[in-house]
N, C-alpha and C positions, 0 to 999 in steps of 0.2 A: 281449312279450320279457322275459324271466324278466332279475331285478338283476343286471347285470355282478360278479362277481366282480374290487377293486380288484385292479390291482397295478405294481408298480412295473420299471419297466426299465432294473435297476441291469447287467444282464448281459442275454447273448443269451435269447430271448425265444420259441424255437421248438417248445417241448414243453406241449399239454395238461398243467393241473396235475391234470383232472380223471378224466382217462381214458388220457394218459400216449399218444394221438396224437400224433406227429413232423413229418409235414408241411404243418407252414405254417399260417395264419392265414387266414380271409378276413374282410374287413371290412365294415364298416354306419355309417350318419352317421344320424348323430342330430340333430335338426336341434335350435336355443341360440337365446335370443332376443338382439338384435341386445346390442350394446356402443355406447360411447366409439369402440373402437379397431378390432372387425369387425365389420362390416352385415350380414352374412352367415353367423354363426359354424355350423358346424358339428362336433358329437365326432365324436374314433373310436373308434370301437371296437370289438373282436377280437376274431372268432367260428368256435371250432374246427369245422370242418366234420363231423367226425367224431359228437360228443356233444350242438354247440347247446350247448358251456357260452361265456359272451359276458364279455368280460375288458377294463374299463376303465381306458385306461392313461393317461391324463391331458391326450391332443392335440388340440389344438384347429384347425380349420382353419377359411381363409375362402371362401364358393362363388361369391364374385363372378367373370363372369367379367374381365378385364382384357384 
């Protein structure tokens, strides 16, 4: 995967900046090292299904089953 473009979500983000595709994004989960707060963290990256451009938006989720 190419290096993601950093994007801050302070407004609705529906259109790819690179190719202007407006149909939404796919998500990619990127494994991260554990922390004290999150044992199985994954970073969420948005990926344009049209051109493949990725956007790092700063979201982290916990992959543990509850």
